[in-house]
Structure formats: C-alpha cells, structure tokens
C-alpha positions in Angstrom: 78.1 66.4 89.1 81.7 65.4 88.3 84.4 68.0 88.7 86.2 69.3 85.6 89.4 67.6 84.7 91.3 70.9 84.4 90.3 72.1 87.9 93.9 71.9 89.0 95.2 74.4 86.5 93.7 77.6 88.0 94.9 77.0 91.6 98.3 75.9 90.5 98.8 78.9 88.3 97.5 81.1 91.1 99.9 79.5 93.6 102.9 80.0 91.3 101.9 83.6 90.6 101.4 84.4 94.2 104.7 82.9 95.2 106.6 84.8 92.5 104.9 88.1 93.4 105.8 87.5 97.1 109.5 87.0 96.1 109.3 90.2 94.1 107.9 92.2 97.1 104.7 93.1 95.2 101.9 94.6 97.3 99.2 92.0 98.2 101.2 89.3 96.4 98.9 86.4 96.9 96.0 88.2 95.4 97.6 90.2 92.7 100.1 87.5 91.7 97.5 84.8 91.5 95.2 87.1 89.5 97.8 88.0 86.9 99.0 84.4 86.6 95.5 83.0 86.0 94.8 85.7 83.4 98.2 85.0 81.6 97.5 81.2 81.5 94.0 81.7 80.2 95.1 84.2 77.5 98.2 82.3 76.3 96.4 78.9 76.0 93.1 80.5 74.9 91.3 78.0 77.2 88.7 78.9 79.9 90.2 76.8 82.7 87.7 76.1 85.5 87.3 78.3 88.6 87.6 76.6 92.0 83.9 76.0 93.1 83.1 78.5 95.8 86.6 79.8 95.8 85.8 83.5 95.9 83.2 83.0 98.5 85.6 81.1 100.7 88.3 83.7 100.2 86.0 86.5 101.1 84.8 84.6 104.2 88.3 84.3 105.5 89.5 87.8 104.6 86.3 89.5 105.9 86.6 87.7 109.2 90.1 89.1 109.6 89.0 92.6 108.5 86.2 92.6 111.1 88.7 91.9 113.9 90.1 95.4 113.4 86.8 96.8 114.8 87.7 97.0 118.4 85.6 99.1 120.7 88.0 102.1 120.4 88.1 101.9 116.7 84.3 101.7 116.5 84.0 104.8 118.6 86.3 106.6 116.2 84.2 105.5 113.2 81.0 106.7 114.8 82.6 110.1 115.6 83.7 110.4 112.0 80.3 109.4 110.6 79.6 112.8 108.9 82.9 112.6 107.1 82.1 109.0 106.0 78.7 110.0 104.7 80.2 112.9 102.7 83.0 110.6 101.3 80.5 107.9 100.3 78.2 110.4 98.5 81.2 112.1 96.8 82.4 108.8 95.5 79.0 107.8 94.2 78.8 111.0 92.3 82.0 110.1 90.5 79.8 107.8 88.4 78.7 110.9 86.5 82.1 110.9 84.8 81.6 107.5 83.4 78.0 108.2 82.3 79.1 111.4 80.5 82.0 109.6 78.7 79.9 106.6 77.6 76.9 108.7 76.5 79.1 111.0 74.4 80.4 107.9 72.5 76.8 106.7 71.7 76.3 104.1 74.4 72.6 103.7 75.3 71.4 105.4 78.5 70.8 102.2 80.6 74.1 100.6 79.7 76.1 103.8 80.4 74.3 104.3 83.7 74.7 100.8 85.2 78.2 100.3 83.8 79.3 103.5 85.6 77.8 102.8 89.0 80.4 101.9 91.7 78.3 99.0 93.0 78.6 95.2 92.9 78.9 93.8 89.4 76.2 91.1 89.7 73.7 93.5 91.2 74.3 96.1 88.5 74.0 93.4 85.8 70.6 92.4 87.3 69.4 96.0 87.2 70.7 96.4 83.7 68.7 93.4 82.5 65.5 94.9 84.0 66.0 98.1 82.0 67.0 96.7 78.6 70.7 97.6 78.9 73.5 95.4 77.4 74.4 93.1 80.3 77.6 91.9 78.7 79.0 95.4 78.5 77.9 96.2 82.0 79.6 93.1 83.3 82.7 93.9 81.2 82.9 97.5 82.6 82.7 96.3 86.2 85.2 93.5 85.6 87.7 95.9 84.0 87.2 98.5 86.8 87.9 95.8 89.5 91.0 94.6 87.6 92.4 98.2 87.5 91.7 98.7 91.2 93.5 95.4 92.1 96.5 96.1 89.9 97.0 99.8 90.5 95.8 100.9 93.9 97.8 98.7 96.2 101.0 99.4 94.1 100.5 103.2 94.0 99.7 103.5 97.7 102.5 101.1 98.7 105.3 102.6 96.6 104.3 106.2 97.2 104.4 105.9 101.0 107.5 105.5 103.3 108.1 102.0 104.7 106.3 101.5 108.0 107.5 98.8 110.4 105.1 95.9 110.6 103.1 96.0 113.9 103.3 93.1 116.4 101.1 90.2 115.3 97.8 90.1 117.2 97.3 87.0 119.4 95.3 84.2 117.9 92.4 82.4 119.8 91.3 79.3 117.8 88.1 78.9 119.8 87.0 82.5 119.1 88.1 82.1 115.5 86.0 78.9 115.0 83.0 80.7 116.5 83.5 83.8 114.3 83.9 81.8 111.1 80.7 79.8 111.9 78.7 82.9 112.7 80.0 84.6 109.6 79.0 81.7 107.4 75.5 81.6 108.8 75.1 85.3 108.4 76.4 85.1 104.8 73.8 82.4 104.0 71.0 84.4 105.5 72.2 87.6 103.7 72.2 85.7 100.5 68.8 84.2 101.0 67.5 87.8 101.5 69.1 88.6 98.1 71.3 91.3 99.7 74.6 92.4 98.0 78.0 90.8 98.6 76.9 88.3 101.3 80.2 86.5 101.8 82.0 89.7 102.4 79.4 91.6 104.5 78.1 88.7 106.5 81.5 87.5 108.0 82.6 91.2 108.3 79.5 92.1 110.4 79.7 89.0 112.6 83.4 89.5 113.3 83.2 93.3 113.8 80.3 93.0 116.2 82.0 90.3 118.3 85.3 92.2 118.2 83.8 95.5 119.4 81.4 93.9 121.9 84.0 91.8 123.6 87.0 94.0 122.8 88.9 91.0 121.4 92.1 92.4 119.9 92.7 89.2 118.0 94.1 88.3 114.6 94.1 85.5 112.1 96.6 82.7 112.2 99.7 83.2 110.0 99.0 82.3 106.4 95.2 82.2 106.6 94.8 85.7 105.3 97.2 85.0 102.4 95.2 81.8 101.6 92.0 83.8 101.4 93.8 86.3 99.1 95.0 83.5 96.8 91.4 82.1 96.5 90.1 85.6 95.6 92.9 86.2 93.1 92.3 82.9 91.4 88.5 83.6 91.2 89.0 87.1 89.8 91.4 85.9 87.1 88.7 83.5 85.7 86.7 86.6 84.5 89.3 87.4 81.9 90.5 85.7 78.7 91.3 86.6 75.1 87.6 87.0 74.2 87.2 89.6 77.0 90.0 91.8 75.9 88.9 91.5 72.2 85.3 92.4 72.9 84.3 96.0 72.1 87.8 97.5 72.4 86.5 101.0 72.0 84.0 100.5 74.9 86.7 99.0 77.1 89.1 101.9 76.3 86.4 104.4 77.4 85.8 102.4 80.6 89.6 102.4 81.2 89.6 106.2 80.7 86.8 107.0 83.1 88.0 104.5 85.7 91.4 106.2 85.8 89.8 109.6 85.9 87.5 108.5 88.7 90.5 107.2 90.7 92.3 110.5 90.3 89.2 112.5 91.3 88.6 110.3 94.3 92.1 110.9 95.5 91.7 114.6 95.2 88.3 114.5 97.0 89.9 112.4 99.8 92.7 114.9 100.2 90.3 117.9 100.3 87.9 116.1 102.7 90.8 115.1 105.0 92.1 118.7 105.1 88.6 120.1 105.8 87.7 117.6 108.5 91.2 117.1 109.9 91.1 113.4 109.3 93.5 110.8 107.9 93.6 111.8 104.3 95.3 108.6 103.1 92.6 106.4 104.6 89.9 108.7 103.1 91.6 108.6 99.7 91.7 104.8 99.8 88.2 104.5 101.0 86.8 106.7 98.2 88.4 104.6 95.4 85.8 103.0 93.1 85.7 99.5 94.6 85.9 96.8 95.6 85.5 96.4 99.3 87.7 93.3 99.8 90.7 94.6 97.8 90.8 98.1 99.3 90.3 96.9 102.8 93.2 94.5 102.3 95.3 97.4 101.0 94.5 99.5 104.1 95.5 96.5 106.3 98.8 96.0 104.5 99.6 99.7 104.7 98.5 100.0 108.4 95.9 102.7 107.5 92.5 102.9 109.1 90.8 99.6 108.0 87.6 100.6 109.8 87.4 103.9 108.0 88.0 102.4 104.6 85.5 99.7 105.3 82.8 102.1 106.5 83.3 104.3 103.4 83.1 101.3 101.0 80.1 99.6 102.7 78.1 102.8 102.9 78.7 103.6 99.3 77.7 100.1 98.3 74.4 100.5 100.0 73.8 104.0 98.6 74.3 102.6 95.1 72.2 99.5 95.7 69.2 101.4 97.1 69.4 104.6 94.9 70.7 103.4 91.5 67.3 102.2 90.2 65.2 105.1 91.5 67.7 107.6 90.2 67.8 105.9 86.8 64.0 106.0 86.6 64.0 109.7 87.6 66.6 110.4 84.8 64.5 108.6 82.2 61.4 110.5 83.4 63.0 113.9 83.1 64.4 113.1 79.6 61.4 111.3 78.2 
C-alpha cells in the first residue's frame, strides 16, 4: 500500500509547533506544541492531512518505557503502602462521570450516548461499548476527543504556572543495553496485550515491562536525552489528527456541554484530591493530578515534568482505567434495568 503524498505535512507542522512551544517555555512543549500546530494546519487548510502510520503507538512505547523507569523498589513500596488512598481516588474520579451523564441527559441526549461519552475510559473502548448499546458512536468519540484535548492544553499549563519553579533533578544515568531490552520487552508485551483485546496496549505494555524490571533490579536509569521529547512529538502529531473544521462544527451544542462537564469534572477532581491528601496526609498535588479525567500518557508526563510522584499518578490513572473498563457495561445494564 503506497504512502500518502502529504505524509510529510503532519510531522513537519508538529516539529515546527514543538520547537516554537519550547522557545516559549510552554509546558510539555513537544506534545502540546505539535498538537496545536497540526490542528491549526488542518483547520486553516481544511484538509485531513495524513497521520504518521503507527505514530501514536511508537510515541506511547517510548514515553511509557521512560515512565516505568520511575518505579524503583523504594517507589513501589510507597505505592503499595498508599494503595487504600489510590483505590479511593480512582473510585472518586470514576464517580465524576455522573456530572457528565446528568448534564447530557438534561439536554435530551439519549441514555447510552450520555453514559459512554461521560465515562473517563479509553476512547476506542467506550466507542465499542457505545456501538453495542445503540448509542451514537460519533458523539461518544467526539466527547472523548474534546476531553483529551482540554486535558492536554489546560492541565500541564495550570499545574506548571501555579507552582513555584523547582530545580531540575540530575539526569539519571543511561544504559543502552538495558534500554534495548526494555524496549523489546515492552513491544512484545504490547503486542500480546493487544491480541488479548485489552485497553491501551502500547501504553500499559511498555509501562509494565519497564516498571517490573526497574523495581526488580533497582535500576535507577533514565532515557537518553531527546528520546522522551521525540515520543511526545509523535503523540502530539497523532492527537492533532483527530481535529479539523468538521469536528468543531459538528453538534456545537453537544460539544459545549462536553466542555462544561469536563471543566467541572476537573475542578471537582482537584477538590477531591486536595481533601483526600489532607485526610490521608499524602502529596495532595500528585493526588490532584492523578484524579484528573485522563489520559494516562499526558498526565504522567506532566507529573514527570513537575517532579511530582509519577508512580502515584500512574497508579491512580491505571486503576481508574480498569475500573471503567470492567464496570462500565455492567453498570449501564443495571441502570437500564432499574429504569426500564
């Protein structure tokens, strides 16, 4: 199958956007800058320029490997000791979907579409569930795309600019032999995870492989300079390809309500994180970040950039993802049964 002729437009726009954002000192510049640049080019030209084949998967593979390296044996012990707090945070964040369901139902959106559009799970998984229950898959996909866009644009900026500057830590040593092994193991686990039809395989597979190796062998390693930024650029370019003029023109009333409930959910998640941190005596900033309504990759990168607890944020996001994946359909059926 020949490659599209315009394949160069998306990566070039993303590279220019990422470079300009880095000059401006924007948080997570290579992801946010490339995302905005690709959206701008697609909207101004009104052309659906091609996405890099496998770009988001490759970006997640690199970024997740780096995130997993934060799970040293000491960090893993801390995560296990905080497990009750993590469970409460994940459940609390999942319950925030009630805000979206209530707002969408009051505006006349059908039950299935309102439910699956509001769940803080993976977009593709929620769209598949929506199809099985006669929802409107285009609206469900649009809701999750807009939620992710808001998280990427707002959360890193709000957290970065509201906190005092923290000196960057010393760069962790790099071991290319270990890195090659971890990348290979992560890719194999991602392929297996995908074959089993489990959610977000190219994030969770490399993350698990890297975290298990890091904790088991107490590695204290990091990624080579520039590799994490390259992964962010790939992810930003891929995310930007979900948006064009048609997206922003489709069902403006529905998108406005999604915007409203996403912002309200973010505010409520921040308050819950603050309260939970106060009650449990834990790092409230990491809890607030971990309870934000997705996605895993973007929030973990934010925690890494701000030197917060990457492991705590990751644990909260992963547990919530699995809660939503395994409970969304049974809860929807129960809701329908009780309101039949």
